[in-house]
LOZA-798563 format. One record per residue: residue number from 1; z, x, y of N, C-alpha, C in turn; residue in one letter. Coordinates in steps of 0.05 Angstrom, whole numbers. Layout:
// residues N
@num: NUM | n_c3: Z | n_c1: X | n_c2: Y | ca_c3: Z | ca_c1: X | ca_c2: Y | c_c3: Z | c_c1: X | c_c2: Y | residu: A
...
This chain:
// residues 120
@num: 1 | n_c3: 246 | n_c1: 307 | n_c2: 196 | ca_c3: 243 | ca_c1: 282 | ca_c2: 180 | c_c3: 221 | c_c1: 266 | c_c2: 193 | residu: M
@num: 2 | n_c3: 200 | n_c1: 259 | n_c2: 179 | ca_c3: 179 | ca_c1: 242 | ca_c2: 191 | c_c3: 186 | c_c1: 215 | c_c2: 179 | residu: C
@num: 3 | n_c3: 186 | n_c1: 194 | n_c2: 195 | ca_c3: 190 | ca_c1: 167 | ca_c2: 186 | c_c3: 165 | c_c1: 152 | c_c2: 189 | residu: A
@num: 4 | n_c3: 158 | n_c1: 137 | n_c2: 169 | ca_c3: 134 | ca_c1: 122 | ca_c2: 170 | c_c3: 139 | c_c1: 93 | c_c2: 170 | residu: C
@num: 5 | n_c3: 129 | n_c1: 78 | n_c2: 191 | ca_c3: 134 | ca_c1: 49 | ca_c2: 191 | c_c3: 111 | c_c1: 34 | c_c2: 177 | residu: K
@num: 6 | n_c3: 117 | n_c1: 13 | n_c2: 165 | ca_c3: 97 | ca_c1: -3 | ca_c2: 150 | c_c3: 94 | c_c1: -29 | c_c2: 164 | residu: K
@num: 7 | n_c3: 69 | n_c1: -38 | n_c2: 169 | ca_c3: 64 | ca_c1: -63 | ca_c2: 178 | c_c3: 55 | c_c1: -82 | c_c2: 156 | residu: G
@num: 8 | n_c3: 57 | n_c1: -107 | n_c2: 160 | ca_c3: 50 | ca_c1: -127 | ca_c2: 140 | c_c3: 72 | c_c1: -132 | c_c2: 120 | residu: G
@num: 9 | n_c3: 64 | n_c1: -145 | n_c2: 98 | ca_c3: 85 | ca_c1: -152 | ca_c2: 77 | c_c3: 81 | c_c1: -138 | c_c2: 52 | residu: S
@num: 10 | n_c3: 64 | n_c1: -118 | n_c2: 49 | ca_c3: 60 | ca_c1: -104 | ca_c2: 24 | c_c3: 85 | c_c1: -89 | c_c2: 15 | residu: A
@num: 11 | n_c3: 89 | n_c1: -86 | n_c2: -11 | ca_c3: 112 | ca_c1: -74 | ca_c2: -21 | c_c3: 110 | c_c1: -43 | c_c2: -17 | residu: N
@num: 12 | n_c3: 130 | n_c1: -30 | n_c2: -4 | ca_c3: 125 | ca_c1: -2 | ca_c2: 1 | c_c3: 127 | c_c1: 15 | c_c2: -24 | residu: P
@num: 13 | n_c3: 135 | n_c1: 4 | n_c2: -45 | ca_c3: 136 | ca_c1: 21 | ca_c2: -70 | c_c3: 106 | c_c1: 26 | c_c2: -78 | residu: S
@num: 14 | n_c3: 87 | n_c1: 12 | n_c2: -69 | ca_c3: 58 | ca_c1: 17 | ca_c2: -76 | c_c3: 48 | c_c1: 44 | c_c2: -63 | residu: T
@num: 15 | n_c3: 66 | n_c1: 55 | n_c2: -46 | ca_c3: 58 | ca_c1: 80 | ca_c2: -34 | c_c3: 61 | c_c1: 103 | c_c2: -55 | residu: I
@num: 16 | n_c3: 78 | n_c1: 99 | n_c2: -75 | ca_c3: 82 | ca_c1: 119 | ca_c2: -96 | c_c3: 54 | c_c1: 124 | c_c2: -111 | residu: T
@num: 17 | n_c3: 50 | n_c1: 149 | n_c2: -120 | ca_c3: 27 | ca_c1: 154 | ca_c2: -134 | c_c3: 9 | c_c1: 173 | c_c2: -119 | residu: G
@num: 18 | n_c3: -13 | n_c1: 180 | n_c2: -132 | ca_c3: -32 | ca_c1: 198 | ca_c2: -119 | c_c3: -54 | c_c1: 184 | c_c2: -105 | residu: K
@num: 19 | n_c3: -60 | n_c1: 193 | n_c2: -80 | ca_c3: -80 | ca_c1: 182 | ca_c2: -62 | c_c3: -99 | c_c1: 204 | c_c2: -55 | residu: W
@num: 20 | n_c3: -124 | n_c1: 197 | n_c2: -56 | ca_c3: -145 | ca_c1: 215 | ca_c2: -44 | c_c3: -147 | c_c1: 214 | c_c2: -16 | residu: S
@num: 21 | n_c3: -152 | n_c1: 235 | n_c2: -2 | ca_c3: -157 | ca_c1: 234 | ca_c2: 27 | c_c3: -185 | c_c1: 226 | c_c2: 31 | residu: I
@num: 22 | n_c3: -190 | n_c1: 201 | n_c2: 42 | ca_c3: -217 | ca_c1: 192 | ca_c2: 49 | c_c3: -227 | c_c1: 208 | c_c2: 74 | residu: D
@num: 23 | n_c3: -211 | n_c1: 207 | n_c2: 95 | ca_c3: -219 | ca_c1: 222 | ca_c2: 120 | c_c3: -193 | c_c1: 223 | c_c2: 139 | residu: K
@num: 24 | n_c3: -194 | n_c1: 244 | n_c2: 155 | ca_c3: -174 | ca_c1: 245 | ca_c2: 176 | c_c3: -190 | c_c1: 245 | c_c2: 202 | residu: T
@num: 25 | n_c3: -179 | n_c1: 228 | n_c2: 222 | ca_c3: -193 | ca_c1: 225 | ca_c2: 247 | c_c3: -173 | c_c1: 236 | c_c2: 269 | residu: V
@num: 26 | n_c3: -182 | n_c1: 254 | n_c2: 283 | ca_c3: -166 | ca_c1: 265 | ca_c2: 307 | c_c3: -177 | c_c1: 252 | c_c2: 333 | residu: Y
@num: 27 | n_c3: -160 | n_c1: 238 | n_c2: 346 | ca_c3: -167 | ca_c1: 225 | ca_c2: 371 | c_c3: -158 | c_c1: 244 | c_c2: 394 | residu: K
@num: 28 | n_c3: -176 | n_c1: 259 | n_c2: 405 | ca_c3: -169 | ca_c1: 275 | ca_c2: 429 | c_c3: -191 | c_c1: 271 | c_c2: 449 | residu: Q
@num: 29 | n_c3: -194 | n_c1: 290 | n_c2: 467 | ca_c3: -216 | ca_c1: 289 | ca_c2: 488 | c_c3: -242 | c_c1: 284 | c_c2: 474 | residu: A
@num: 30 | n_c3: -247 | n_c1: 298 | n_c2: 452 | ca_c3: -270 | ca_c1: 294 | ca_c2: 436 | c_c3: -261 | c_c1: 287 | c_c2: 408 | residu: V
@num: 31 | n_c3: -266 | n_c1: 264 | n_c2: 397 | ca_c3: -257 | ca_c1: 255 | ca_c2: 371 | c_c3: -269 | c_c1: 271 | c_c2: 349 | residu: D
@num: 32 | n_c3: -253 | n_c1: 279 | n_c2: 329 | ca_c3: -262 | ca_c1: 294 | ca_c2: 306 | c_c3: -257 | c_c1: 279 | c_c2: 282 | residu: T
@num: 33 | n_c3: -277 | n_c1: 277 | n_c2: 264 | ca_c3: -272 | ca_c1: 264 | ca_c2: 237 | c_c3: -276 | c_c1: 287 | c_c2: 216 | residu: I
@num: 34 | n_c3: -256 | n_c1: 289 | n_c2: 198 | ca_c3: -258 | ca_c1: 309 | ca_c2: 177 | c_c3: -257 | c_c1: 291 | c_c2: 151 | residu: I
@num: 35 | n_c3: -279 | n_c1: 293 | n_c2: 134 | ca_c3: -280 | ca_c1: 280 | ca_c2: 110 | c_c3: -264 | c_c1: 294 | c_c2: 90 | residu: T
@num: 36 | n_c3: -249 | n_c1: 280 | n_c2: 72 | ca_c3: -231 | ca_c1: 294 | ca_c2: 53 | c_c3: -250 | c_c1: 303 | c_c2: 30 | residu: G
@num: 37 | n_c3: -242 | n_c1: 326 | n_c2: 18 | ca_c3: -256 | ca_c1: 337 | ca_c2: -5 | c_c3: -247 | c_c1: 321 | c_c2: -30 | residu: L
@num: 38 | n_c3: -262 | n_c1: 322 | n_c2: -52 | ca_c3: -253 | ca_c1: 309 | ca_c2: -77 | c_c3: -227 | c_c1: 318 | c_c2: -88 | residu: T
@num: 39 | n_c3: -220 | n_c1: 343 | n_c2: -79 | ca_c3: -195 | ca_c1: 356 | ca_c2: -88 | c_c3: -172 | c_c1: 351 | c_c2: -70 | residu: T
@num: 40 | n_c3: -176 | n_c1: 337 | n_c2: -47 | ca_c3: -154 | ca_c1: 331 | ca_c2: -27 | c_c3: -138 | c_c1: 307 | c_c2: -36 | residu: D
@num: 41 | n_c3: -112 | n_c1: 309 | n_c2: -31 | ca_c3: -96 | ca_c1: 286 | ca_c2: -39 | c_c3: -68 | c_c1: 286 | c_c2: -25 | residu: Y
@num: 42 | n_c3: -55 | n_c1: 263 | n_c2: -25 | ca_c3: -25 | ca_c1: 260 | ca_c2: -20 | c_c3: -14 | c_c1: 249 | c_c2: -46 | residu: Y
@num: 43 | n_c3: 7 | n_c1: 262 | n_c2: -57 | ca_c3: 19 | ca_c1: 250 | ca_c2: -82 | c_c3: 48 | c_c1: 245 | c_c2: -77 | residu: N
@num: 44 | n_c3: 54 | n_c1: 218 | n_c2: -75 | ca_c3: 81 | ca_c1: 210 | ca_c2: -71 | c_c3: 94 | c_c1: 205 | c_c2: -99 | residu: F
@num: 45 | n_c3: 110 | n_c1: 223 | n_c2: -109 | ca_c3: 120 | ca_c1: 221 | ca_c2: -136 | c_c3: 142 | c_c1: 199 | c_c2: -137 | residu: G
@num: 46 | n_c3: 150 | n_c1: 192 | n_c2: -161 | ca_c3: 168 | ca_c1: 170 | ca_c2: -165 | c_c3: 197 | c_c1: 178 | c_c2: -158 | residu: P
@num: 47 | n_c3: 203 | n_c1: 203 | n_c2: -156 | ca_c3: 231 | ca_c1: 213 | ca_c2: -151 | c_c3: 233 | c_c1: 225 | c_c2: -123 | residu: N
@num: 48 | n_c3: 214 | n_c1: 217 | n_c2: -105 | ca_c3: 216 | ca_c1: 226 | ca_c2: -78 | c_c3: 203 | c_c1: 253 | c_c2: -72 | residu: G
@num: 49 | n_c3: 189 | n_c1: 264 | n_c2: -92 | ca_c3: 174 | ca_c1: 289 | ca_c2: -87 | c_c3: 145 | c_c1: 283 | c_c2: -76 | residu: Q
@num: 50 | n_c3: 138 | n_c1: 299 | n_c2: -57 | ca_c3: 111 | ca_c1: 294 | ca_c2: -43 | c_c3: 97 | c_c1: 321 | c_c2: -44 | residu: L
@num: 51 | n_c3: 71 | n_c1: 319 | n_c2: -52 | ca_c3: 55 | ca_c1: 344 | ca_c2: -50 | c_c3: 28 | c_c1: 334 | c_c2: -36 | residu: S
@num: 52 | n_c3: 17 | n_c1: 353 | n_c2: -20 | ca_c3: -7 | ca_c1: 347 | ca_c2: -5 | c_c3: -27 | c_c1: 371 | c_c2: -8 | residu: I
@num: 53 | n_c3: -51 | n_c1: 364 | n_c2: -15 | ca_c3: -73 | ca_c1: 383 | ca_c2: -16 | c_c3: -93 | c_c1: 375 | c_c2: 5 | residu: Q
@num: 54 | n_c3: -97 | n_c1: 391 | n_c2: 26 | ca_c3: -114 | ca_c1: 382 | ca_c2: 47 | c_c3: -133 | c_c1: 406 | c_c2: 54 | residu: D
@num: 55 | n_c3: -157 | n_c1: 406 | n_c2: 43 | ca_c3: -175 | ca_c1: 428 | ca_c2: 44 | c_c3: -161 | c_c1: 452 | c_c2: 34 | residu: H
@num: 56 | n_c3: -158 | n_c1: 475 | n_c2: 49 | ca_c3: -146 | ca_c1: 499 | ca_c2: 38 | c_c3: -116 | c_c1: 497 | c_c2: 39 | residu: Q
@num: 57 | n_c3: -103 | n_c1: 478 | n_c2: 52 | ca_c3: -74 | ca_c1: 476 | ca_c2: 56 | c_c3: -60 | c_c1: 460 | c_c2: 34 | residu: D
@num: 58 | n_c3: -40 | n_c1: 473 | n_c2: 23 | ca_c3: -23 | ca_c1: 459 | ca_c2: 2 | c_c3: 5 | c_c1: 457 | c_c2: 12 | residu: Y
@num: 59 | n_c3: 16 | n_c1: 434 | n_c2: 13 | ca_c3: 44 | ca_c1: 431 | ca_c2: 24 | c_c3: 60 | c_c1: 414 | c_c2: 3 | residu: M
@num: 60 | n_c3: 86 | n_c1: 419 | n_c2: 4 | ca_c3: 103 | ca_c1: 402 | ca_c2: -13 | c_c3: 126 | c_c1: 391 | c_c2: 5 | residu: T
@num: 61 | n_c3: 141 | n_c1: 372 | n_c2: -5 | ca_c3: 162 | ca_c1: 361 | ca_c2: 11 | c_c3: 176 | c_c1: 339 | c_c2: -4 | residu: G
@num: 62 | n_c3: 193 | n_c1: 325 | n_c2: 9 | ca_c3: 205 | ca_c1: 302 | ca_c2: -1 | c_c3: 201 | c_c1: 277 | c_c2: 16 | residu: V
@num: 63 | n_c3: 202 | n_c1: 252 | n_c2: 5 | ca_c3: 201 | ca_c1: 228 | ca_c2: 20 | c_c3: 221 | c_c1: 208 | c_c2: 9 | residu: Y
@num: 64 | n_c3: 228 | n_c1: 189 | n_c2: 25 | ca_c3: 247 | ca_c1: 168 | ca_c2: 16 | c_c3: 237 | c_c1: 143 | c_c2: 28 | residu: S
@num: 65 | n_c3: 238 | n_c1: 121 | n_c2: 11 | ca_c3: 231 | ca_c1: 94 | ca_c2: 20 | c_c3: 257 | c_c1: 84 | c_c2: 36 | residu: L
@num: 66 | n_c3: 252 | n_c1: 71 | n_c2: 57 | ca_c3: 275 | ca_c1: 57 | ca_c2: 73 | c_c3: 268 | c_c1: 29 | c_c2: 75 | residu: N
@num: 67 | n_c3: 279 | n_c1: 13 | n_c2: 56 | ca_c3: 273 | ca_c1: -15 | ca_c2: 56 | c_c3: 244 | c_c1: -21 | c_c2: 53 | residu: G
@num: 68 | n_c3: 235 | n_c1: -41 | n_c2: 68 | ca_c3: 206 | ca_c1: -49 | ca_c2: 67 | c_c3: 192 | c_c1: -40 | c_c2: 91 | residu: T
@num: 69 | n_c3: 204 | n_c1: -27 | n_c2: 110 | ca_c3: 192 | ca_c1: -20 | ca_c2: 135 | c_c3: 184 | c_c1: 9 | c_c2: 140 | residu: K
@num: 70 | n_c3: 196 | n_c1: 27 | n_c2: 126 | ca_c3: 189 | ca_c1: 55 | ca_c2: 133 | c_c3: 191 | c_c1: 74 | c_c2: 108 | residu: S
@num: 71 | n_c3: 180 | n_c1: 96 | n_c2: 112 | ca_c3: 180 | ca_c1: 118 | ca_c2: 92 | c_c3: 189 | c_c1: 145 | c_c2: 107 | residu: V
@num: 72 | n_c3: 209 | n_c1: 157 | n_c2: 99 | ca_c3: 217 | ca_c1: 183 | ca_c2: 113 | c_c3: 204 | c_c1: 205 | c_c2: 98 | residu: G
@num: 73 | n_c3: 193 | n_c1: 224 | n_c2: 112 | ca_c3: 179 | ca_c1: 248 | ca_c2: 98 | c_c3: 188 | c_c1: 272 | c_c2: 111 | residu: I
@num: 74 | n_c3: 196 | n_c1: 293 | n_c2: 94 | ca_c3: 200 | ca_c1: 321 | ca_c2: 102 | c_c3: 177 | c_c1: 338 | c_c2: 88 | residu: N
@num: 75 | n_c3: 162 | n_c1: 353 | n_c2: 102 | ca_c3: 141 | ca_c1: 369 | ca_c2: 91 | c_c3: 148 | c_c1: 398 | c_c2: 93 | residu: I
@num: 76 | n_c3: 146 | n_c1: 413 | n_c2: 73 | ca_c3: 151 | ca_c1: 441 | ca_c2: 74 | c_c3: 125 | c_c1: 458 | c_c2: 70 | residu: Y
@num: 77 | n_c3: 120 | n_c1: 476 | n_c2: 89 | ca_c3: 95 | ca_c1: 492 | ca_c2: 87 | c_c3: 105 | c_c1: 521 | c_c2: 87 | residu: T
@num: 78 | n_c3: 86 | n_c1: 539 | n_c2: 82 | ca_c3: 92 | ca_c1: 568 | ca_c2: 84 | c_c3: 74 | c_c1: 579 | c_c2: 106 | residu: E
@num: 79 | n_c3: 87 | n_c1: 594 | n_c2: 124 | ca_c3: 70 | ca_c1: 606 | ca_c2: 145 | c_c3: 56 | c_c1: 630 | c_c2: 135 | residu: D
@num: 80 | n_c3: 41 | n_c1: 643 | n_c2: 152 | ca_c3: 25 | ca_c1: 667 | ca_c2: 144 | c_c3: 42 | c_c1: 690 | c_c2: 135 | residu: G
@num: 81 | n_c3: 68 | n_c1: 689 | n_c2: 140 | ca_c3: 85 | ca_c1: 711 | ca_c2: 131 | c_c3: 101 | c_c1: 705 | c_c2: 107 | residu: H
@num: 82 | n_c3: 97 | n_c1: 683 | n_c2: 94 | ca_c3: 112 | ca_c1: 675 | ca_c2: 70 | c_c3: 138 | c_c1: 661 | c_c2: 76 | residu: G
@num: 83 | n_c3: 142 | n_c1: 654 | n_c2: 102 | ca_c3: 168 | ca_c1: 640 | ca_c2: 108 | c_c3: 164 | c_c1: 610 | c_c2: 105 | residu: F
@num: 84 | n_c3: 185 | n_c1: 596 | n_c2: 94 | ca_c3: 183 | ca_c1: 567 | ca_c2: 93 | c_c3: 185 | c_c1: 555 | c_c2: 120 | residu: G
@num: 85 | n_c3: 170 | n_c1: 534 | n_c2: 126 | ca_c3: 171 | ca_c1: 519 | ca_c2: 151 | c_c3: 174 | c_c1: 490 | c_c2: 145 | residu: V
@num: 86 | n_c3: 190 | n_c1: 477 | n_c2: 159 | ca_c3: 193 | ca_c1: 447 | ca_c2: 158 | c_c3: 180 | c_c1: 435 | c_c2: 181 | residu: I
@num: 87 | n_c3: 164 | n_c1: 415 | n_c2: 177 | ca_c3: 150 | ca_c1: 402 | ca_c2: 200 | c_c3: 169 | c_c1: 389 | c_c2: 217 | residu: T
@num: 88 | n_c3: 164 | n_c1: 388 | n_c2: 243 | ca_c3: 181 | ca_c1: 375 | ca_c2: 263 | c_c3: 181 | c_c1: 345 | c_c2: 258 | residu: P
@num: 89 | n_c3: 202 | n_c1: 333 | n_c2: 266 | ca_c3: 203 | ca_c1: 302 | ca_c2: 262 | c_c3: 182 | c_c1: 288 | c_c2: 278 | residu: P
@num: 90 | n_c3: 171 | n_c1: 267 | n_c2: 264 | ca_c3: 152 | ca_c1: 250 | ca_c2: 278 | c_c3: 152 | c_c1: 223 | c_c2: 263 | residu: A
@num: 91 | n_c3: 143 | n_c1: 203 | n_c2: 276 | ca_c3: 143 | ca_c1: 176 | ca_c2: 264 | c_c3: 114 | c_c1: 169 | c_c2: 258 | residu: V
@num: 92 | n_c3: 107 | n_c1: 164 | n_c2: 234 | ca_c3: 80 | ca_c1: 157 | ca_c2: 226 | c_c3: 81 | c_c1: 126 | c_c2: 219 | residu: F
@num: 93 | n_c3: 62 | n_c1: 112 | n_c2: 229 | ca_c3: 60 | ca_c1: 83 | ca_c2: 222 | c_c3: 42 | c_c1: 81 | c_c2: 198 | residu: T
@num: 94 | n_c3: 51 | n_c1: 65 | n_c2: 179 | ca_c3: 36 | ca_c1: 58 | ca_c2: 155 | c_c3: 23 | c_c1: 31 | c_c2: 159 | residu: I
@num: 95 | n_c3: -3 | n_c1: 30 | n_c2: 157 | ca_c3: -17 | ca_c1: 4 | ca_c2: 160 | c_c3: -37 | c_c1: -1 | c_c2: 138 | residu: S
@num: 96 | n_c3: -43 | n_c1: -25 | n_c2: 134 | ca_c3: -63 | ca_c1: -34 | ca_c2: 114 | c_c3: -56 | c_c1: -23 | c_c2: 86 | residu: D
@num: 97 | n_c3: -30 | n_c1: -24 | n_c2: 80 | ca_c3: -22 | ca_c1: -14 | ca_c2: 54 | c_c3: -29 | c_c1: -35 | c_c2: 32 | residu: L
@num: 98 | n_c3: -47 | n_c1: -26 | n_c2: 13 | ca_c3: -54 | ca_c1: -42 | ca_c2: -9 | c_c3: -52 | c_c1: -25 | c_c2: -34 | residu: S
@num: 99 | n_c3: -59 | n_c1: -34 | n_c2: -57 | ca_c3: -60 | ca_c1: -18 | ca_c2: -81 | c_c3: -83 | c_c1: 3 | c_c2: -81 | residu: S
@num: 100 | n_c3: -102 | n_c1: -1 | n_c2: -63 | ca_c3: -125 | ca_c1: 16 | ca_c2: -62 | c_c3: -129 | c_c1: 33 | c_c2: -36 | residu: H
@num: 101 | n_c3: -113 | n_c1: 26 | n_c2: -16 | ca_c3: -117 | ca_c1: 42 | ca_c2: 11 | c_c3: -92 | c_c1: 38 | c_c2: 28 | residu: S
@num: 102 | n_c3: -89 | n_c1: 60 | n_c2: 45 | ca_c3: -68 | ca_c1: 59 | ca_c2: 65 | c_c3: -77 | c_c1: 78 | c_c2: 87 | residu: V
@num: 103 | n_c3: -67 | n_c1: 72 | n_c2: 112 | ca_c3: -73 | ca_c1: 88 | ca_c2: 135 | c_c3: -46 | c_c1: 99 | c_c2: 147 | residu: T
@num: 104 | n_c3: -45 | n_c1: 124 | n_c2: 151 | ca_c3: -22 | ca_c1: 136 | ca_c2: 162 | c_c3: -29 | c_c1: 145 | c_c2: 192 | residu: L
@num: 105 | n_c3: -15 | n_c1: 136 | n_c2: 212 | ca_c3: -21 | ca_c1: 141 | ca_c2: 240 | c_c3: 1 | c_c1: 157 | c_c2: 254 | residu: T
@num: 106 | n_c3: -5 | n_c1: 179 | n_c2: 265 | ca_c3: 15 | ca_c1: 196 | ca_c2: 279 | c_c3: 22 | c_c1: 183 | c_c2: 306 | residu: S
@num: 107 | n_c3: 44 | n_c1: 192 | n_c2: 317 | ca_c3: 50 | ca_c1: 183 | ca_c2: 344 | c_c3: 28 | c_c1: 193 | c_c2: 363 | residu: P
@num: 108 | n_c3: 27 | n_c1: 183 | n_c2: 387 | ca_c3: 9 | ca_c1: 193 | ca_c2: 408 | c_c3: 21 | c_c1: 216 | c_c2: 421 | residu: A
@num: 109 | n_c3: 11 | n_c1: 239 | n_c2: 415 | ca_c3: 20 | ca_c1: 264 | ca_c2: 427 | c_c3: 5 | c_c1: 270 | c_c2: 452 | residu: Y
@num: 110 | n_c3: 14 | n_c1: 287 | n_c2: 470 | ca_c3: -3 | ca_c1: 295 | ca_c2: 495 | c_c3: -30 | c_c1: 306 | c_c2: 485 | residu: P
@num: 111 | n_c3: -30 | n_c1: 320 | n_c2: 462 | ca_c3: -55 | ca_c1: 334 | ca_c2: 454 | c_c3: -73 | c_c1: 314 | c_c2: 438 | residu: S
@num: 112 | n_c3: -64 | n_c1: 291 | n_c2: 432 | ca_c3: -80 | ca_c1: 271 | ca_c2: 417 | c_c3: -64 | c_c1: 256 | c_c2: 396 | residu: G
@num: 113 | n_c3: -78 | n_c1: 242 | n_c2: 379 | ca_c3: -66 | ca_c1: 227 | ca_c2: 357 | c_c3: -84 | c_c1: 230 | c_c2: 333 | residu: Q
@num: 114 | n_c3: -72 | n_c1: 228 | n_c2: 308 | ca_c3: -90 | ca_c1: 229 | ca_c2: 285 | c_c3: -83 | c_c1: 207 | c_c2: 266 | residu: Y
@num: 115 | n_c3: -104 | n_c1: 200 | n_c2: 249 | ca_c3: -102 | ca_c1: 180 | ca_c2: 230 | c_c3: -112 | c_c1: 190 | c_c2: 203 | residu: F
@num: 116 | n_c3: -96 | n_c1: 187 | n_c2: 183 | ca_c3: -103 | ca_c1: 196 | ca_c2: 156 | c_c3: -109 | c_c1: 171 | c_c2: 138 | residu: V
@num: 117 | n_c3: -133 | n_c1: 169 | n_c2: 128 | ca_c3: -141 | ca_c1: 146 | ca_c2: 112 | c_c3: -141 | c_c1: 155 | c_c2: 83 | residu: Y
@num: 118 | n_c3: -124 | n_c1: 142 | n_c2: 66 | ca_c3: -121 | ca_c1: 149 | ca_c2: 39 | c_c3: -132 | c_c1: 127 | c_c2: 22 | residu: L
@num: 119 | n_c3: -141 | n_c1: 134 | n_c2: -3 | ca_c3: -152 | ca_c1: 114 | ca_c2: -21 | c_c3: -146 | c_c1: 122 | c_c2: -50 | residu: K
@num: 120 | n_c3: -147 | n_c1: 102 | n_c2: -67 | ca_c3: -144 | ca_c1: 108 | ca_c2: -96 | c_c3: -170 | c_c1: 100 | c_c2: -110 | residu: R
């Protein structure tokens, strides 16, 4: 279960809907910026369904809003052998949530940290 904390006073229900991936930034020894393709998205459905298209990767999962401070996310992917995989738990911070943009920030891992910039 990934939980996302939201900063500010924006209504977390504005997270629902389809968001284009503007870019993903990986902060490591050498920072990497990956620009989203026009077909890349996060889609937070109204009933807790989540789908993500990120370059060649397609993932589905579920999410739940927890008050006004967090969003819990489980993402399901398929490994190279066709077995379903659930992502390990992590806490993602949601910042700058508006009707047109939002930033998802991963925890700081020993290998680095990443930021996903979404837009509508």
